[in-house]
Chimera marker file (.cmm) of the C-alpha trace (Angstrom):
<marker_set name="trace">
<marker id="1" x="-63.476" y="0.811" z="-153.691" r="1" g="1" b="0" radius="0.5"/>
<marker id="2" x="-61.733" y="-1.820" z="-151.605" r="1" g="1" b="0" radius="0.5"/>
<marker id="3" x="-60.926" y="-0.686" z="-148.081" r="1" g="1" b="0" radius="0.5"/>
<marker id="4" x="-58.533" y="-2.297" z="-145.659" r="1" g="1" b="0" radius="0.5"/>
<marker id="5" x="-61.481" y="-3.732" z="-143.729" r="1" g="1" b="0" radius="0.5"/>
<marker id="6" x="-62.862" y="-5.310" z="-146.877" r="1" g="1" b="0" radius="0.5"/>
<marker id="7" x="-59.452" y="-6.784" z="-147.685" r="1" g="1" b="0" radius="0.5"/>
<marker id="8" x="-59.241" y="-8.250" z="-144.175" r="1" g="1" b="0" radius="0.5"/>
<marker id="9" x="-62.644" y="-9.896" z="-144.669" r="1" g="1" b="0" radius="0.5"/>
<marker id="10" x="-61.555" y="-11.254" z="-148.058" r="1" g="1" b="0" radius="0.5"/>
<marker id="11" x="-58.370" y="-12.760" z="-146.606" r="1" g="1" b="0" radius="0.5"/>
<marker id="12" x="-60.307" y="-14.389" z="-143.772" r="1" g="1" b="0" radius="0.5"/>
<marker id="13" x="-62.907" y="-15.756" z="-146.197" r="1" g="1" b="0" radius="0.5"/>
<marker id="14" x="-60.208" y="-17.082" z="-148.523" r="1" g="1" b="0" radius="0.5"/>
<marker id="15" x="-58.418" y="-18.696" z="-145.602" r="1" g="1" b="0" radius="0.5"/>
<marker id="16" x="-61.628" y="-20.362" z="-144.471" r="1" g="1" b="0" radius="0.5"/>
<marker id="17" x="-62.115" y="-21.774" z="-147.970" r="1" g="1" b="0" radius="0.5"/>
<marker id="18" x="-58.562" y="-23.079" z="-148.223" r="1" g="1" b="0" radius="0.5"/>
<marker id="19" x="-58.748" y="-24.619" z="-144.747" r="1" g="1" b="0" radius="0.5"/>
<marker id="20" x="-62.097" y="-26.275" z="-145.448" r="1" g="1" b="0" radius="0.5"/>
<marker id="21" x="-60.773" y="-27.737" z="-148.732" r="1" g="1" b="0" radius="0.5"/>
<marker id="22" x="-57.346" y="-28.684" z="-147.363" r="1" g="1" b="0" radius="0.5"/>
<marker id="23" x="-57.754" y="-32.433" z="-147.905" r="1" g="1" b="0" radius="0.5"/>
<marker id="24" x="-59.106" y="-31.949" z="-151.409" r="1" g="1" b="0" radius="0.5"/>
<marker id="25" x="-56.098" y="-29.770" z="-152.254" r="1" g="1" b="0" radius="0.5"/>
<marker id="26" x="-53.782" y="-32.371" z="-150.687" r="1" g="1" b="0" radius="0.5"/>
<marker id="27" x="-55.273" y="-34.982" z="-153.033" r="1" g="1" b="0" radius="0.5"/>
<marker id="28" x="-54.320" y="-32.826" z="-156.039" r="1" g="1" b="0" radius="0.5"/>
<marker id="29" x="-50.672" y="-32.777" z="-154.962" r="1" g="1" b="0" radius="0.5"/>
<marker id="30" x="-48.939" y="-35.183" z="-157.358" r="1" g="1" b="0" radius="0.5"/>
<marker id="31" x="-46.098" y="-33.081" z="-158.827" r="1" g="1" b="0" radius="0.5"/>
<marker id="32" x="-43.182" y="-32.682" z="-158.359" r="1" g="1" b="0" radius="0.5"/>
<marker id="33" x="-43.358" y="-34.837" z="-155.211" r="1" g="1" b="0" radius="0.5"/>
<marker id="34" x="-46.651" y="-36.619" z="-154.457" r="1" g="1" b="0" radius="0.5"/>
<marker id="35" x="-46.439" y="-36.052" z="-150.710" r="1" g="1" b="0" radius="0.5"/>
<marker id="36" x="-50.008" y="-34.781" z="-150.309" r="1" g="1" b="0" radius="0.5"/>
<marker id="37" x="-49.191" y="-31.727" z="-148.225" r="1" g="1" b="0" radius="0.5"/>
<marker id="38" x="-50.023" y="-28.772" z="-150.485" r="1" g="1" b="0" radius="0.5"/>
<marker id="39" x="-53.374" y="-28.043" z="-148.846" r="1" g="1" b="0" radius="0.5"/>
<marker id="40" x="-51.906" y="-28.409" z="-145.379" r="1" g="1" b="0" radius="0.5"/>
<marker id="41" x="-49.026" y="-26.058" z="-146.178" r="1" g="1" b="0" radius="0.5"/>
<marker id="42" x="-51.260" y="-23.475" z="-147.854" r="1" g="1" b="0" radius="0.5"/>
<marker id="43" x="-53.741" y="-23.524" z="-144.971" r="1" g="1" b="0" radius="0.5"/>
<marker id="44" x="-50.972" y="-23.114" z="-142.392" r="1" g="1" b="0" radius="0.5"/>
<marker id="45" x="-49.485" y="-20.237" z="-144.388" r="1" g="1" b="0" radius="0.5"/>
<marker id="46" x="-52.714" y="-18.298" z="-144.883" r="1" g="1" b="0" radius="0.5"/>
<marker id="47" x="-53.694" y="-18.899" z="-141.256" r="1" g="1" b="0" radius="0.5"/>
<marker id="48" x="-50.743" y="-16.691" z="-140.315" r="1" g="1" b="0" radius="0.5"/>
<marker id="49" x="-52.292" y="-13.918" z="-142.416" r="1" g="1" b="0" radius="0.5"/>
<marker id="50" x="-55.589" y="-14.317" z="-140.557" r="1" g="1" b="0" radius="0.5"/>
<marker id="51" x="-53.805" y="-13.877" z="-137.232" r="1" g="1" b="0" radius="0.5"/>
<marker id="52" x="-52.047" y="-10.782" z="-138.538" r="1" g="1" b="0" radius="0.5"/>
<marker id="53" x="-55.136" y="-9.079" z="-140.000" r="1" g="1" b="0" radius="0.5"/>
<marker id="54" x="-57.101" y="-9.841" z="-136.858" r="1" g="1" b="0" radius="0.5"/>
<marker id="55" x="-54.539" y="-7.805" z="-134.913" r="1" g="1" b="0" radius="0.5"/>
<marker id="56" x="-54.218" y="-5.079" z="-137.555" r="1" g="1" b="0" radius="0.5"/>
<marker id="57" x="-56.161" y="-1.906" z="-136.761" r="1" g="1" b="0" radius="0.5"/>
<marker id="58" x="-55.480" y="-0.130" z="-140.056" r="1" g="1" b="0" radius="0.5"/>
<marker id="59" x="-58.218" y="0.412" z="-142.634" r="1" g="1" b="0" radius="0.5"/>
<marker id="60" x="-55.659" y="1.335" z="-145.291" r="1" g="1" b="0" radius="0.5"/>
<marker id="61" x="-55.764" y="-1.257" z="-148.100" r="1" g="1" b="0" radius="0.5"/>
<marker id="62" x="-52.060" y="-0.943" z="-148.889" r="1" g="1" b="0" radius="0.5"/>
<marker id="63" x="-51.050" y="-1.319" z="-145.258" r="1" g="1" b="0" radius="0.5"/>
<marker id="64" x="-53.318" y="-4.337" z="-144.755" r="1" g="1" b="0" radius="0.5"/>
<marker id="65" x="-51.938" y="-5.975" z="-147.906" r="1" g="1" b="0" radius="0.5"/>
<marker id="66" x="-48.400" y="-5.432" z="-146.594" r="1" g="1" b="0" radius="0.5"/>
<marker id="67" x="-49.320" y="-6.992" z="-143.225" r="1" g="1" b="0" radius="0.5"/>
<marker id="68" x="-50.825" y="-10.007" z="-145.011" r="1" g="1" b="0" radius="0.5"/>
<marker id="69" x="-47.810" y="-10.483" z="-147.284" r="1" g="1" b="0" radius="0.5"/>
<marker id="70" x="-45.335" y="-10.174" z="-144.419" r="1" g="1" b="0" radius="0.5"/>
<marker id="71" x="-47.209" y="-12.616" z="-142.185" r="1" g="1" b="0" radius="0.5"/>
<marker id="72" x="-47.542" y="-15.137" z="-144.987" r="1" g="1" b="0" radius="0.5"/>
<marker id="73" x="-43.864" y="-14.987" z="-145.905" r="1" g="1" b="0" radius="0.5"/>
<marker id="74" x="-42.765" y="-15.365" z="-142.278" r="1" g="1" b="0" radius="0.5"/>
<marker id="75" x="-45.243" y="-18.217" z="-141.755" r="1" g="1" b="0" radius="0.5"/>
<marker id="76" x="-44.831" y="-19.940" z="-145.123" r="1" g="1" b="0" radius="0.5"/>
<marker id="77" x="-44.782" y="-23.729" z="-145.004" r="1" g="1" b="0" radius="0.5"/>
<marker id="78" x="-43.468" y="-25.851" z="-147.850" r="1" g="1" b="0" radius="0.5"/>
<marker id="79" x="-43.090" y="-24.800" z="-151.464" r="1" g="1" b="0" radius="0.5"/>
<marker id="80" x="-46.796" y="-24.113" z="-151.901" r="1" g="1" b="0" radius="0.5"/>
<marker id="81" x="-46.829" y="-21.814" z="-148.883" r="1" g="1" b="0" radius="0.5"/>
<marker id="82" x="-43.855" y="-19.855" z="-150.179" r="1" g="1" b="0" radius="0.5"/>
<marker id="83" x="-45.461" y="-19.539" z="-153.619" r="1" g="1" b="0" radius="0.5"/>
<marker id="84" x="-48.744" y="-18.384" z="-152.067" r="1" g="1" b="0" radius="0.5"/>
<marker id="85" x="-46.914" y="-15.827" z="-149.925" r="1" g="1" b="0" radius="0.5"/>
<marker id="86" x="-45.061" y="-14.475" z="-152.953" r="1" g="1" b="0" radius="0.5"/>
<marker id="87" x="-48.341" y="-13.973" z="-154.805" r="1" g="1" b="0" radius="0.5"/>
<marker id="88" x="-49.503" y="-11.825" z="-151.909" r="1" g="1" b="0" radius="0.5"/>
<marker id="89" x="-46.166" y="-10.003" z="-151.845" r="1" g="1" b="0" radius="0.5"/>
<marker id="90" x="-46.707" y="-8.941" z="-155.453" r="1" g="1" b="0" radius="0.5"/>
<marker id="91" x="-50.279" y="-7.950" z="-154.646" r="1" g="1" b="0" radius="0.5"/>
<marker id="92" x="-49.071" y="-5.856" z="-151.699" r="1" g="1" b="0" radius="0.5"/>
<marker id="93" x="-46.500" y="-4.109" z="-153.875" r="1" g="1" b="0" radius="0.5"/>
<marker id="94" x="-49.278" y="-3.242" z="-156.314" r="1" g="1" b="0" radius="0.5"/>
<marker id="95" x="-51.351" y="-1.674" z="-153.525" r="1" g="1" b="0" radius="0.5"/>
<marker id="96" x="-48.447" y="0.162" z="-151.893" r="1" g="1" b="0" radius="0.5"/>
<marker id="97" x="-49.505" y="3.686" z="-150.925" r="1" g="1" b="0" radius="0.5"/>
<marker id="98" x="-53.193" y="3.039" z="-151.663" r="1" g="1" b="0" radius="0.5"/>
<marker id="99" x="-55.627" y="3.905" z="-148.885" r="1" g="1" b="0" radius="0.5"/>
<marker id="100" x="-58.383" y="2.281" z="-150.933" r="1" g="1" b="0" radius="0.5"/>
<marker id="101" x="-58.112" y="0.254" z="-154.116" r="1" g="1" b="0" radius="0.5"/>
<marker id="102" x="-60.205" y="0.629" z="-157.235" r="1" g="1" b="0" radius="0.5"/>
<marker id="103" x="-60.920" y="-2.143" z="-159.696" r="1" g="1" b="0" radius="0.5"/>
<marker id="104" x="-58.086" y="-0.806" z="-161.864" r="1" g="1" b="0" radius="0.5"/>
<marker id="105" x="-55.737" y="-0.870" z="-158.877" r="1" g="1" b="0" radius="0.5"/>
<marker id="106" x="-56.613" y="-4.512" z="-158.223" r="1" g="1" b="0" radius="0.5"/>
<marker id="107" x="-56.025" y="-5.455" z="-161.856" r="1" g="1" b="0" radius="0.5"/>
<marker id="108" x="-52.621" y="-3.748" z="-161.810" r="1" g="1" b="0" radius="0.5"/>
<marker id="109" x="-51.713" y="-5.391" z="-158.505" r="1" g="1" b="0" radius="0.5"/>
<link id1="1" id2="2" r="1" g="1" b="0" radius="0.2"/>
<link id1="2" id2="3" r="1" g="1" b="0" radius="0.2"/>
<link id1="3" id2="4" r="1" g="1" b="0" radius="0.2"/>
<link id1="4" id2="5" r="1" g="1" b="0" radius="0.2"/>
<link id1="5" id2="6" r="1" g="1" b="0" radius="0.2"/>
<link id1="6" id2="7" r="1" g="1" b="0" radius="0.2"/>
<link id1="7" id2="8" r="1" g="1" b="0" radius="0.2"/>
<link id1="8" id2="9" r="1" g="1" b="0" radius="0.2"/>
<link id1="9" id2="10" r="1" g="1" b="0" radius="0.2"/>
<link id1="10" id2="11" r="1" g="1" b="0" radius="0.2"/>
<link id1="11" id2="12" r="1" g="1" b="0" radius="0.2"/>
<link id1="12" id2="13" r="1" g="1" b="0" radius="0.2"/>
<link id1="13" id2="14" r="1" g="1" b="0" radius="0.2"/>
<link id1="14" id2="15" r="1" g="1" b="0" radius="0.2"/>
<link id1="15" id2="16" r="1" g="1" b="0" radius="0.2"/>
<link id1="16" id2="17" r="1" g="1" b="0" radius="0.2"/>
<link id1="17" id2="18" r="1" g="1" b="0" radius="0.2"/>
<link id1="18" id2="19" r="1" g="1" b="0" radius="0.2"/>
<link id1="19" id2="20" r="1" g="1" b="0" radius="0.2"/>
<link id1="20" id2="21" r="1" g="1" b="0" radius="0.2"/>
<link id1="21" id2="22" r="1" g="1" b="0" radius="0.2"/>
<link id1="22" id2="23" r="1" g="1" b="0" radius="0.2"/>
<link id1="23" id2="24" r="1" g="1" b="0" radius="0.2"/>
<link id1="24" id2="25" r="1" g="1" b="0" radius="0.2"/>
<link id1="25" id2="26" r="1" g="1" b="0" radius="0.2"/>
<link id1="26" id2="27" r="1" g="1" b="0" radius="0.2"/>
<link id1="27" id2="28" r="1" g="1" b="0" radius="0.2"/>
<link id1="28" id2="29" r="1" g="1" b="0" radius="0.2"/>
<link id1="29" id2="30" r="1" g="1" b="0" radius="0.2"/>
<link id1="30" id2="31" r="1" g="1" b="0" radius="0.2"/>
<link id1="31" id2="32" r="1" g="1" b="0" radius="0.2"/>
<link id1="32" id2="33" r="1" g="1" b="0" radius="0.2"/>
<link id1="33" id2="34" r="1" g="1" b="0" radius="0.2"/>
<link id1="34" id2="35" r="1" g="1" b="0" radius="0.2"/>
<link id1="35" id2="36" r="1" g="1" b="0" radius="0.2"/>
<link id1="36" id2="37" r="1" g="1" b="0" radius="0.2"/>
<link id1="37" id2="38" r="1" g="1" b="0" radius="0.2"/>
<link id1="38" id2="39" r="1" g="1" b="0" radius="0.2"/>
<link id1="39" id2="40" r="1" g="1" b="0" radius="0.2"/>
<link id1="40" id2="41" r="1" g="1" b="0" radius="0.2"/>
<link id1="41" id2="42" r="1" g="1" b="0" radius="0.2"/>
<link id1="42" id2="43" r="1" g="1" b="0" radius="0.2"/>
<link id1="43" id2="44" r="1" g="1" b="0" radius="0.2"/>
<link id1="44" id2="45" r="1" g="1" b="0" radius="0.2"/>
<link id1="45" id2="46" r="1" g="1" b="0" radius="0.2"/>
<link id1="46" id2="47" r="1" g="1" b="0" radius="0.2"/>
<link id1="47" id2="48" r="1" g="1" b="0" radius="0.2"/>
<link id1="48" id2="49" r="1" g="1" b="0" radius="0.2"/>
<link id1="49" id2="50" r="1" g="1" b="0" radius="0.2"/>
<link id1="50" id2="51" r="1" g="1" b="0" radius="0.2"/>
<link id1="51" id2="52" r="1" g="1" b="0" radius="0.2"/>
<link id1="52" id2="53" r="1" g="1" b="0" radius="0.2"/>
<link id1="53" id2="54" r="1" g="1" b="0" radius="0.2"/>
<link id1="54" id2="55" r="1" g="1" b="0" radius="0.2"/>
<link id1="55" id2="56" r="1" g="1" b="0" radius="0.2"/>
<link id1="56" id2="57" r="1" g="1" b="0" radius="0.2"/>
<link id1="57" id2="58" r="1" g="1" b="0" radius="0.2"/>
<link id1="58" id2="59" r="1" g="1" b="0" radius="0.2"/>
<link id1="59" id2="60" r="1" g="1" b="0" radius="0.2"/>
<link id1="60" id2="61" r="1" g="1" b="0" radius="0.2"/>
<link id1="61" id2="62" r="1" g="1" b="0" radius="0.2"/>
<link id1="62" id2="63" r="1" g="1" b="0" radius="0.2"/>
<link id1="63" id2="64" r="1" g="1" b="0" radius="0.2"/>
<link id1="64" id2="65" r="1" g="1" b="0" radius="0.2"/>
<link id1="65" id2="66" r="1" g="1" b="0" radius="0.2"/>
<link id1="66" id2="67" r="1" g="1" b="0" radius="0.2"/>
<link id1="67" id2="68" r="1" g="1" b="0" radius="0.2"/>
<link id1="68" id2="69" r="1" g="1" b="0" radius="0.2"/>
<link id1="69" id2="70" r="1" g="1" b="0" radius="0.2"/>
<link id1="70" id2="71" r="1" g="1" b="0" radius="0.2"/>
<link id1="71" id2="72" r="1" g="1" b="0" radius="0.2"/>
<link id1="72" id2="73" r="1" g="1" b="0" radius="0.2"/>
<link id1="73" id2="74" r="1" g="1" b="0" radius="0.2"/>
<link id1="74" id2="75" r="1" g="1" b="0" radius="0.2"/>
<link id1="75" id2="76" r="1" g="1" b="0" radius="0.2"/>
<link id1="76" id2="77" r="1" g="1" b="0" radius="0.2"/>
<link id1="77" id2="78" r="1" g="1" b="0" radius="0.2"/>
<link id1="78" id2="79" r="1" g="1" b="0" radius="0.2"/>
<link id1="79" id2="80" r="1" g="1" b="0" radius="0.2"/>
<link id1="80" id2="81" r="1" g="1" b="0" radius="0.2"/>
<link id1="81" id2="82" r="1" g="1" b="0" radius="0.2"/>
<link id1="82" id2="83" r="1" g="1" b="0" radius="0.2"/>
<link id1="83" id2="84" r="1" g="1" b="0" radius="0.2"/>
<link id1="84" id2="85" r="1" g="1" b="0" radius="0.2"/>
<link id1="85" id2="86" r="1" g="1" b="0" radius="0.2"/>
<link id1="86" id2="87" r="1" g="1" b="0" radius="0.2"/>
<link id1="87" id2="88" r="1" g="1" b="0" radius="0.2"/>
<link id1="88" id2="89" r="1" g="1" b="0" radius="0.2"/>
<link id1="89" id2="90" r="1" g="1" b="0" radius="0.2"/>
<link id1="90" id2="91" r="1" g="1" b="0" radius="0.2"/>
<link id1="91" id2="92" r="1" g="1" b="0" radius="0.2"/>
<link id1="92" id2="93" r="1" g="1" b="0" radius="0.2"/>
<link id1="93" id2="94" r="1" g="1" b="0" radius="0.2"/>
<link id1="94" id2="95" r="1" g="1" b="0" radius="0.2"/>
<link id1="95" id2="96" r="1" g="1" b="0" radius="0.2"/>
<link id1="96" id2="97" r="1" g="1" b="0" radius="0.2"/>
<link id1="97" id2="98" r="1" g="1" b="0" radius="0.2"/>
<link id1="98" id2="99" r="1" g="1" b="0" radius="0.2"/>
<link id1="99" id2="100" r="1" g="1" b="0" radius="0.2"/>
<link id1="100" id2="101" r="1" g="1" b="0" radius="0.2"/>
<link id1="101" id2="102" r="1" g="1" b="0" radius="0.2"/>
<link id1="102" id2="103" r="1" g="1" b="0" radius="0.2"/>
<link id1="103" id2="104" r="1" g="1" b="0" radius="0.2"/>
<link id1="104" id2="105" r="1" g="1" b="0" radius="0.2"/>
<link id1="105" id2="106" r="1" g="1" b="0" radius="0.2"/>
<link id1="106" id2="107" r="1" g="1" b="0" radius="0.2"/>
<link id1="107" id2="108" r="1" g="1" b="0" radius="0.2"/>
<link id1="108" id2="109" r="1" g="1" b="0" radius="0.2"/>
</marker_set>
């Protein structure tokens, strides 16, 4: 079962990976505009989620997911940041009302 604390750790770990690979992701950015900012925008967006989960005291998976989605949408940068935030919004909707999340819950989310 996934708890809110585990979800917080997963978000932080994912953010660390995106931030550490930011330049590599930027290099992949060739469509629709080859401006090389996808990694930068995604890292800035998910960094807002890290700030939010670090301040979140809840251990409720659904509540943590909602905090993450809200922070990412408010802090979204560029198209890639908005897209990333919307993925988390859908995930949060799937976990709404769940104190913990099972594997089936995660698949449905």
